[in-house]
C-alpha positions in Angstrom: -0.1 -0.1 0.0 2.9 2.4 0.9 4.6 1.6 -2.3 1.5 2.4 -4.3 1.4 5.9 -2.8 5.0 6.5 -3.4 4.7 5.6 -6.9 1.6 7.8 -7.4 3.5 10.8 -5.7 6.5 10.1 -8.1 4.5 10.0 -11.3 2.5 13.1 -10.1 5.5 15.3 -9.7 7.0 14.1 -13.0 3.6 14.6 -14.8 3.3 18.2 -13.6 6.8 19.0 -14.8 6.2 17.3 -18.3 3.0 19.3 -18.6 4.9 22.5 -18.0 6.8 21.9 -21.1 10.1 21.2 -19.3 12.6 18.4 -20.1 13.4 17.8 -16.4 12.1 14.3 -16.4 14.4 13.2 -19.3 17.3 14.8 -17.6 16.6 13.2 -14.1 16.0 9.9 -15.9 19.5 10.1 -17.4 21.0 10.9 -14.2 19.2 8.1 -12.3 20.4 5.7 -15.1 23.9 6.9 -14.6 23.6 6.1 -10.8 22.2 2.7 -11.6 18.6 3.7 -10.6 15.6 3.4 -12.9 12.0 4.6 -12.4 9.0 2.2 -12.2 7.6 1.2 -15.5 10.9 1.9 -17.5 13.6 -0.6 -17.9 17.2 0.6 -17.8 18.7 1.0 -21.2 22.3 0.3 -22.1 23.9 3.6 -23.0 25.7 3.6 -26.4 29.4 4.0 -26.3 30.5 7.6 -26.8 31.6 8.4 -30.4 35.2 8.9 -30.2 35.8 9.5 -33.8 36.1 13.3 -33.3 39.3 14.0 -31.5 38.6 17.7 -31.1 39.1 19.2 -27.6 35.9 19.8 -25.6 34.6 23.3 -25.2 35.4 24.8 -21.8 32.0 26.4 -21.8 30.3 23.0 -22.4 32.3 21.4 -19.5 31.1 24.3 -17.2 27.5 23.8 -18.2 27.8 20.0 -17.6 29.2 20.7 -14.1 26.4 23.2 -13.3 23.8 20.7 -14.7 25.3 17.8 -12.6 25.1 19.9 -9.5 21.6 21.0 -10.0 20.5 17.5 -10.8 21.9 16.3 -7.5 20.1 19.0 -5.7 16.9 18.1 -7.6 17.4 14.4 -6.5 18.0 15.2 -2.9 15.0 17.5 -2.7 12.8 14.9 -4.4 14.1 12.3 -1.8 13.2 14.6 1.1 9.8 15.1 -0.4 9.3 11.3 -0.8 10.5 10.8 2.8 7.8 13.2 4.2 5.1 11.7 2.1 6.2 8.2 3.5 6.3 9.4 7.1 2.8 11.0 6.7 1.4 7.6 5.3 3.1 5.4 7.8 2.4 7.4 10.9 -0.9 9.0 10.3 -2.4 11.2 13.1 -3.9 9.2 15.8 -6.7 11.7 16.4 -9.6 11.9 14.1 -10.1 15.3 12.4 -12.0 17.3 14.8 -14.9 19.5 14.0 -13.9 23.1 13.9 -16.0 25.0 16.5 -16.3 28.9 16.1 -17.3 31.3 18.8 -18.1 34.9 18.8 -16.1 37.8 20.6 -18.9 38.2 23.1 -19.0 34.6 23.9 -15.3 34.5 24.3 -15.2 37.3 26.7 -18.4 36.7 28.8 -18.5 32.8 28.9 -14.8 32.0 28.8 -12.6 34.9 29.7 -14.8 36.2 32.5 -15.0 32.6 34.1 -11.4 32.0 34.0 -11.6 29.0 31.8 -9.0 30.2 29.0 -5.7 28.5 29.3 -4.0 30.3 26.4 -4.6 31.9 23.1 -2.8 31.0 19.7 -2.9 33.9 17.2 -2.3 33.0 13.5 -1.7 36.5 11.6 -1.4 34.9 8.3 -5.0 33.6 8.4 -6.7 36.0 10.7 -7.8 33.3 13.1 -7.3 32.9 16.7 -7.4 29.5 18.5 -8.7 29.5 22.1 -7.5 26.7 24.4 -9.4 26.0 27.6 -8.5 24.3 30.8 -9.2 20.6 31.3 -12.7 20.2 32.5 -13.9 23.6 31.6 -17.5 24.6 32.3 -19.1 26.8 29.8 -22.7 27.9 30.2 -23.1 25.5 33.2 -22.0 22.5 31.3 -18.7 20.5 31.4 -17.2 20.2 27.8 -15.0 17.4 26.5 -13.3 19.5 23.6 -11.0 22.3 24.8 -10.2 24.1 21.3 -12.3 26.8 19.8 -11.6 29.2 17.0 -12.5 32.8 16.5 -12.4 35.1 13.5 -10.8 38.5 14.0 -11.2 41.5 11.7 -8.0 43.3 12.7 -5.6 40.7 14.0 -2.8 43.3 14.6 -4.8 44.9 17.4 -6.2 41.6 18.9 -3.7 41.6 21.8 -4.6 45.3 22.6 -8.2 44.5 22.5 -7.8 41.4 24.7 -5.9 43.2 27.4 -8.6 45.9 27.4 -11.2 43.4 27.9 -9.1 41.9 30.9 -8.8 45.4 32.5 -12.6 45.8 32.1 -13.1 42.4 33.8 -10.8 43.2 36.6 -8.2 40.7 35.8 -4.7 41.8 36.7 -1.9 42.1 34.4 0.1 39.2 36.0 -3.0 36.9 35.6 -3.5 37.6 31.9 -4.1 34.9 29.4 -0.8 33.9 27.6 -0.9 34.8 23.8 1.2 32.5 21.4 2.0 33.7 18.0 2.2 31.0 15.3 2.6 30.8 11.6 1.3 27.8 9.5 3.9 26.1 7.4 3.6 23.7 4.5 6.9 21.9 4.4 5.7 19.5 1.7 4.4 22.3 -0.4 7.7 24.4 -0.3 9.6 21.4 -1.3 7.4 20.8 -4.0 7.8 24.5 -5.2 11.6 24.2 -4.8 11.6 21.1 -7.0 9.7 22.8 -9.9 12.2 25.8 -9.7 15.1 23.4 -9.8 13.6 21.6 -12.7 13.0 24.8 -14.5 16.7 25.7 -14.1 17.7 22.4 -15.3 15.6 22.7 -18.5 16.7 26.4 -19.1 20.4 25.2 -18.8 20.0 22.4 -21.2 18.4 24.6 -23.8 21.0 27.3 -23.4 24.0 25.1 -24.1 23.9 25.9 -27.7 22.8 29.6 -27.2 25.2 32.3 -25.8 23.6 34.1 -23.0 22.3 37.7 -23.7 24.0 39.2 -20.8 27.4 38.0 -19.5 30.3 39.3 -17.6 31.8 40.5 -20.9 28.8 42.7 -21.4 29.3 44.5 -18.1 33.1 44.7 -19.0 32.2 46.5 -22.3 29.8 48.8 -20.6 32.7 49.9 -18.2 35.2 50.8 -21.0 35.8 54.3 -22.0 34.3 55.2 -25.3 37.1 57.7 -26.3 38.2 58.8 -29.8 41.8 58.1 -30.4 44.1 60.1 -32.7 47.2 58.2 -32.9 50.2 59.5 -35.0 51.2 55.9 -35.6 48.3 55.3 -37.8 49.2 57.9 -40.3 50.1 61.6 -40.5 47.8 64.1 -38.9 45.2 65.3 -41.3 43.1 67.4 -39.0 43.2 70.8 -37.8 46.6 72.6 -37.5 47.4 75.7 -35.4 47.8 77.7 -38.6 44.1 76.8 -39.4 43.2 78.4 -36.0 42.7 82.2 -36.8 43.2 84.6 -33.9 43.6 83.1 -30.3 47.1 84.2 -30.1 47.7 84.0 -26.4 45.7 80.8 -26.1 47.6 79.1 -29.0 50.9 80.1 -27.2 49.8 78.6 -24.0 48.8 75.2 -25.4 51.8 75.1 -27.8 53.9 74.9 -24.6 52.4 71.6 -23.7 52.8 70.3 -27.2 56.6 71.4 -27.1 57.0 69.7 -23.8 55.7 66.3 -25.2 58.2 66.6 -28.3 61.2 67.9 -26.2 60.7 66.6 -22.5 64.6 66.5 -22.0 65.0 70.2 -22.5 62.5 71.0 -19.8 63.9 68.4 -17.4 67.5 69.7 -17.9 66.1 73.1 -16.6 64.3 71.4 -13.7 61.0 72.7 -15.0 57.9 70.6 -14.5 55.2 71.1 -17.1 51.6 71.8 -15.8 49.5 68.6 -15.4 46.5 70.0 -16.9 44.9 73.0 -18.7 41.2 74.0 -18.6 39.9 75.9 -21.8 37.3 78.5 -20.6 35.1 80.8 -22.7 31.7 81.4 -24.3 30.2 78.8 -26.7 31.5 78.9 -30.3 34.9 80.6 -29.5 37.2 77.8 -30.6 37.9 75.7 -27.5 37.3 72.3 -29.3 38.9 73.5 -32.4 42.1 74.4 -30.5 42.0 71.0 -28.8 41.8 69.4 -32.3 44.8 71.4 -33.3 46.7 70.2 -30.4 45.8 66.6 -31.4 47.2 67.1 -34.7 50.4 68.9 -33.8 51.4 67.1 -30.7 52.4 64.0 -32.7 51.4 61.8 -29.6 48.3 59.8 -28.9 45.3 62.0 -28.3 42.3 60.5 -26.4 39.2 62.5 -26.6 36.0 61.9 -24.8 32.8 64.0 -24.1 31.9 64.6 -20.5 28.3 63.5 -21.1 29.6 59.8 -22.1 30.5 59.1 -18.5 27.1 59.5 -17.1 24.8 56.5 -17.4 21.7 55.1 -15.5 23.7 52.0 -14.2 25.6 53.1 -11.1 29.4 52.9 -11.1 29.8 53.0 -15.0 30.9 56.6 -14.9 33.7 55.8 -12.4 34.7 52.8 -14.2 35.1 54.6 -17.5 37.1 57.3 -15.9 39.5 54.5 -14.7 39.7 52.9 -18.0 40.3 56.1 -19.7 43.3 57.0 -17.7 44.5 53.4 -17.9 44.5 53.6 -21.6 46.3 57.0 -21.4 49.0 55.5 -19.3 49.5 52.7 -21.6 50.1 55.2 -24.5 52.2 57.6 -22.6 53.3 60.2 -23.4 49.7 61.3 -24.6 47.1 63.9 -24.0 43.6 63.2 -22.5 40.9 65.5 -23.5 37.4 65.9 -22.0 35.1 68.3 -23.8 32.3 69.9 -21.7 33.8 68.7 -18.5 30.8 70.5 -16.5 28.8 67.5 -17.3 30.9 65.6 -14.5 32.5 68.3 -12.9 29.7 70.2 -11.1 30.0 71.4 -7.6 29.3 68.6 -5.1 26.1 69.3 -3.3 26.8 67.9 0.2 23.7 65.6 0.2 21.3 68.0 -1.2 20.9 68.8 -4.9 21.4 67.4 -8.3 23.5 64.3 -7.4 21.7 63.6 -4.0 25.0 63.4 -1.8 28.0 61.4 -2.1 26.0 58.3 -3.4 25.0 59.9 -6.5 26.5 58.7 -9.9 27.6 62.1 -10.9 29.6 62.6 -7.6 31.2 59.2 -7.8 32.3 60.1 -11.4 33.7 63.3 -10.2 35.5 61.7 -7.2 37.1 59.2 -9.5 38.3 61.9 -11.8 39.9 63.8 -8.9 41.6 60.7 -7.8 43.0 59.8 -11.1 44.2 63.5 -11.8 45.7 63.6 -8.3 47.7 60.4 -8.8 48.8 61.3 -12.2 52.5 62.5 -12.0 54.1 64.5 -14.6 56.8 62.0 -15.2 54.1 59.7 -16.7 53.7 62.0 -19.6 50.0 62.2 -19.6 48.6 65.7 -19.9 45.0 66.5 -19.2 43.0 69.1 -21.3 39.4 70.0 -20.7 37.0 72.6 -21.9 33.9 74.1 -20.6 31.7 77.3 -21.0 30.3 76.8 -17.5 33.5 77.5 -15.3 31.1 79.0 -12.6 29.6 75.6 -11.8 32.8 73.4 -11.6 33.9 72.0 -8.3 37.0 73.9 -6.5 38.8 70.6 -6.0 38.8 70.2 -9.8 40.2 73.7 -10.4 43.0 73.7 -8.0 46.7 73.7 -8.8 48.0 70.2 -9.4 45.0 69.2 -11.4 44.2 72.1 -13.8 47.3 74.2 -13.2 46.3 76.7 -16.1 43.1 78.1 -17.0 43.2 79.5 -20.6 40.5 82.1 -21.3 39.3 81.8 -24.8 37.2 85.0 -25.2 35.1 86.6 -28.0 37.4 87.7 -30.7 38.6 91.2 -31.0 38.0 93.4 -34.2 41.6 92.3 -35.5 40.9 88.6 -34.5 37.5 88.7 -36.4 39.4 90.1 -39.5 41.7 87.2 -39.5 38.8 84.6 -38.9 36.8 86.0 -41.8 40.0 85.6 -44.1 40.3 82.2 -42.9 36.7 81.2 -43.7 36.6 83.0 -46.8 39.3 81.1 -48.2 37.1 78.2 -48.9 34.6 80.4 -50.7 34.7 81.4 -54.3 34.7 85.2 -53.9 34.6 87.9 -56.5 37.7 89.6 -55.0 40.2 88.6 -52.4 39.2 87.8 -48.7 41.3 90.7 -47.6 38.9 93.1 -49.5 35.9 92.1 -47.4 37.3 91.0 -44.1 37.8 94.5 -42.6 34.3 95.7 -43.3 32.8 92.5 -42.0 34.8 92.6 -38.9 33.3 96.0 -38.2 29.8 94.7 -38.8 30.1 91.9 -36.5 31.2 93.0 -33.0 30.4 90.4 -30.3 30.3 87.5 -32.9 32.2 84.3 -32.0 34.1 82.3 -34.4 31.1 79.8 -35.0 29.0 83.0 -35.8 31.5 84.1 -38.4 31.6 80.7 -40.0 27.8 80.7 -40.1 27.9 84.1 -41.8 30.3 82.9 -44.5 28.3 79.8 -45.1 25.0 81.9 -45.4 26.7 84.1 -47.9 27.7 81.1 -50.1 24.1 79.8 -49.8 22.6 83.1 -50.8 24.9 83.4 -53.9 24.0 79.8 -54.9 20.2 80.6 -54.5 20.5 83.3 -57.1 22.8 81.0 -59.4 25.7 83.4 -59.1 29.2 82.2 -60.1 30.9 84.2 -57.3 30.0 85.4 -53.8 29.9 89.3 -53.8 29.8 91.9 -51.1 26.0 92.0 -51.1 25.8 88.5 -50.3 28.2 88.9 -47.3 26.1 91.8 -46.0 22.8 90.0 -46.5 24.3 87.1 -44.5 25.3 89.4 -41.7 21.6 90.7 -41.6 20.2 87.2 -41.7 22.4 86.1 -38.6 21.6 89.3 -36.7 17.9 89.7 -37.6 16.7 86.6 -39.3 15.1 86.3 -42.8 12.9 88.9 -44.4 9.2 88.4 -43.9 8.1 89.6 -47.3 4.8 87.7 -46.8 3.9 89.7 -43.7 1.9 92.7 -45.3 1.4 95.5 -43.0 -1.4 97.9 -43.3 -0.6 101.5 -44.5 -1.3 102.8 -41.0 1.1 100.3 -39.3 3.7 100.9 -42.0 3.7 104.7 -41.3 4.1 104.2 -37.6 7.0 101.8 -38.2 8.6 104.3 -40.7 8.4 107.2 -38.3 9.6 104.9 -35.3 12.7 103.9 -37.1 13.4 107.3 -38.5 13.2 108.6 -34.8 16.1 106.3 -33.9 18.0 107.3 -36.9 17.8 111.0 -36.4 18.6 111.1 -32.7 21.6 108.8 -33.4 22.6 111.2 -36.4 22.4 114.4 -34.3 24.1 113.3 -31.0 27.8 113.2 -30.5 28.5 109.7 -28.7 26.2 107.4 -30.8 27.4 104.8 -33.1 27.5 105.6 -36.9 24.3 104.6 -38.7 24.6 101.9 -41.3 21.2 101.2 -42.5 17.6 101.9 -41.7 14.7 99.6 -42.9 10.9 99.1 -42.4 11.2 95.4 -43.9 10.1 92.9 -41.1 12.4 90.3 -40.1 11.9 87.0 -38.0 14.3 87.8 -35.2 13.7 91.5 -35.0 10.5 93.8 -34.9 8.7 95.2 -37.8 11.8 97.2 -38.8 15.1 98.3 -37.5 18.1 100.6 -37.7 21.4 99.0 -37.9 24.5 100.7 -36.6 28.2 100.2 -36.8 29.2 99.7 -33.2 32.7 99.6 -31.9 34.6 97.2 -29.6 34.7 99.9 -26.9 35.2 98.6 -23.4 34.8 101.8 -21.3 31.7 104.1 -21.6 31.3 107.6 -19.9 28.1 108.9 -18.3 27.4 111.0 -21.3 28.0 108.2 -23.7 25.4 105.9 -21.8 23.0 108.9 -21.6 23.0 109.4 -25.3 22.6 105.7 -26.0 19.5 105.9 -23.9 18.3 108.9 -25.9 18.9 107.1 -29.2 16.9 104.1 -27.9 14.0 106.3 -26.9 13.9 107.9 -30.3 11.4 105.7 -31.9 8.8 106.0 -28.9 9.2 109.9 -28.8 8.8 110.1 -32.6 5.5 108.2 -32.4 4.3 110.6 -29.6 5.2 113.9 -31.5 3.9 112.8 -34.9 0.7 110.8 -34.1 0.0 112.1 -30.6 -0.3 108.5 -29.3 2.1 105.6 -28.7 2.2 101.9 -29.6 3.7 98.7 -28.3 6.5 98.7 -30.9 8.9 100.3 -28.3 9.0 97.3 -25.9 12.4 96.2 -26.7 13.7 99.8 -26.6 12.2 100.4 -23.1 13.8 97.2 -21.8 17.2 98.4 -22.9 16.7 102.0 -21.5 15.7 100.6 -18.2 18.5 98.1 -18.1 21.1 101.0 -18.9 19.6 103.2 -16.4 19.7 100.8 -13.5 23.1 99.7 -14.5 24.3 103.4 -14.1 22.6 103.8 -10.7 23.2 100.3 -9.1 26.2 98.8 -10.7 28.5 101.6 -12.2 28.2 104.2 -9.2 27.2 107.0 -11.6 24.3 108.5 -9.3 25.4 111.1 -6.7 22.3 110.5 -4.5 23.1 106.7 -4.3 26.7 107.1 -4.1 29.8 105.0 -4.9 28.2 101.7 -4.4 27.9 98.6 -6.9 25.5 95.7 -6.7 25.8 93.4 -9.5 22.9 91.8 -11.3 23.9 88.3 -10.0 23.5 89.3 -6.3 20.0 90.8 -6.8 18.4 88.0 -8.7 17.1 86.1 -5.8 13.8 87.2 -4.6 13.8 88.5 -0.9 17.7 88.4 -0.7 19.1 91.8 -1.7 22.3 93.2 -0.1 20.8 96.6 0.4 17.9 98.0 2.4 14.4 99.0 1.1 15.1 102.6 1.4 18.2 102.3 -0.7 16.3 100.2 -3.3 13.5 103.0 -3.4 16.2 105.5 -3.8 17.8 103.6 -6.8 14.3 103.2 -8.4 13.8 107.0 -8.1 17.2 107.8 -9.6 16.7 105.3 -12.5 13.3 107.0 -13.2 14.8 110.5 -13.2 17.6 109.3 -15.5 15.1 107.8 -18.0 12.9 111.0 -17.8 15.9 113.2 -18.6 16.8 111.0 -21.6 13.2 111.3 -22.8 13.2 115.1 -22.5 16.5 115.3 -24.4 15.4 113.1 -27.2 12.2 115.1 -27.4 14.1 118.4 -27.5 16.2 116.8 -30.5 13.3 115.6 -32.5 11.3 118.9 -32.1 14.3 120.8 -33.5 14.6 118.4 -36.5 10.9 117.9 -37.0 11.4 118.5 -40.8 14.3 116.1 -41.1 12.2 113.5 -39.3 9.3 113.9 -41.7 11.6 113.8 -44.9 13.5 110.6 -43.7 10.1 108.8 -42.8 8.4 109.7 -46.0 11.5 108.7 -48.0 11.6 105.4 -45.9 7.9 104.6 -46.8 8.7 104.9 -50.5 12.1 102.9 -50.7 11.8 100.7 -47.4 15.6 100.7 -47.0 18.0 103.6 -46.7 21.8 103.2 -46.1 24.3 105.8 -44.9 24.9 107.7 -48.1 21.2 107.9 -48.8 20.5 109.4 -45.3 23.4 111.8 -45.8 22.0 113.0 -48.9 18.7 113.6 -47.5 19.5 115.4 -44.2 23.1 116.3 -44.7 26.1 115.2 -42.8 26.2 114.7 -38.9 26.6 118.0 -36.9 29.6 116.5 -35.0 31.4 115.1 -38.0 31.3 111.9 -39.9 31.5 109.2 -37.3 34.2 106.5 -37.9 35.8 103.6 -36.1 39.3 103.6 -34.5 40.8 100.2 -34.7 43.3 98.9 -32.2 46.3 99.5 -34.6 45.2 103.1 -35.4 44.5 103.9 -31.7 48.0 102.9 -31.0 49.4 105.2 -33.7 47.4 108.1 -32.3 48.6 107.5 -28.7 52.3 107.4 -30.0 51.6 110.7 -32.1 50.3 112.4 -29.0 53.2 111.3 -27.0 55.6 112.6 -29.6 54.1 116.0 -29.5 54.2 116.2 -25.6 57.3 118.4 -25.6 61.2 118.1 -25.8 61.3 118.2 -22.1 59.4 115.1 -21.5 61.3 113.3 -24.3 64.6 114.1 -22.7 63.4 112.8 -19.3 62.3 109.7 -21.0 65.6 109.2 -22.7 67.3 109.8 -19.3 65.1 107.1 -17.6 65.9 104.7 -20.4 69.7 105.2 -20.1 69.6 104.6 -16.3 67.7 101.4 -16.8 70.2 100.3 -19.6 73.2 101.0 -17.2 71.4 98.9 -14.4 70.6 96.0 -16.9 74.4 96.2 -17.9 75.6 96.2 -14.3 73.3 93.1 -13.8 74.8 91.3 -16.7 78.3 91.9 -15.3 
């Protein structure tokens, strides 16, 4: 009888596994046959001898899979044996007691008939089924009758609060704490069920293992190793001569090129520096606005250095999987040391070099992925001695957000500022980009004027201007690029494309014409304004319905009078509308923003107000709401002074336009007819400027004028200067001796 039950259990387990689509029964049968055991109903079969005609070496992966399969099969066999033993014990030694009838009582019956009478011996709580078992004393009397059974059950709604509820009932009944009913917590367990579930899991693993022998796993240790490798771009001189960017291709940036060329020279001639006892800086950080040539200069270093150049973007270190950023930093420096001497370059380093937050902020403390990557970068740079021949270069346009530990000497020793190009540098950059364009004349013929027209342009902006000019010439099927194409490109980059499809009503067009003429007249009549280049009422995408274009300078210092007249020129459009139409429009919004900014800058930043005094509060310190470094009284005073300044500029502008009302009307009516007027057209209409024709003074011309003024300073000053030079020469000669 026992054998029949065991056989049924055995076939039930195998039938369940076979119905699930697994091949565990086949694998287990093979294992049992190998051990000399066979299942009921199947005779042991003689295994055929192994085929030894192939003398190839066994695959190592197959051997490992076989070992794992063997271990899993053994575990499956032991668990199956344990399950069978439990089944045998339960069959051989059945419970001597007959299954009792489950008796349930309510809470009121339990309290009033059992607990109050003192008949409860203990209470067993089973939280997993929300049932409480009540055990009574032997010979307990319930409702005046002695009962033979001592076990009752009770359903509880909130099993977690049962003990609290029971103790409260005991207090109400006057039962002392020491005499309270003991409570026992039990959890039901199904050993046989757990073993059966484990058998199914092991069988599933065996089946998956057998099926995956011929298929490589999708995720292995090699996958994680590949993820942790740095995805850098290698420029290796051994693979061929450098065909990239050279220093001669980088126009301007004279000081920056000189700084980085020192690194290149060190890598080419390290013995020269070592003989002098000099230590080359371990790293250089290229700083500056976007588009000024930081990455271009790094590419030139890669070409000129003639050493391996490992380039990587800062954003490539950050991943969703924790630890990958730090692993890639380690791998990058490991590859760099293998190729020493070399240069490691990280573009946009602010992606991983941001200030650490101290537990609050973007990276959420030291456990954040970004901070782990930064910490690893700091460790690698700190342990990177100059003798290894590994030099670090990085670039960013967000130097203000970088961590101080990254900027200290020993990591980035040099900070190379690459600022917006000056007038002379813009001229060189234009000549460099115009070389690749088919021009009507030489690049030098256009470069000077274009440099004057593009103050504040970066190298990327200048390249865009040259490309737009070539596209414009190709659009009209021209054979060469002409001057008008280049000027169109400047206007397109500054103001956007012309919106010829936007048709204004005659009334709107008239308002715009007088508005722009007001700007032009005020700028024409004042002393310190920029020279007028063009005035137009053709709408553009980036600007308003019209604009007046001026030829600004690279001036760095402005006086109070110069700023005041610039405010007057900006208010010219609003005042012209008011005087001509006796009403104002919304067209002066951008002008008013500029005027307000200039007025508050004079009062709050530049210390040009007598009432406020010589104080300066930069805009960065006043951005946060509710946190200003000055009192409300001073803030009210600054508001009042700025208002007075704007009012004075408005009155001055009104005076200028009233005195030149006829010129304003003549210019506006001509503008309505032609839509666009240049400097020569305006000069023919209203005459030359009263303070002379405005012109630009380039840096070279400025130096000549200063030297000329110094020469006219008098013979006495020259003699004193010559005596001073002779004294310095004698001192220098004495030092050489």
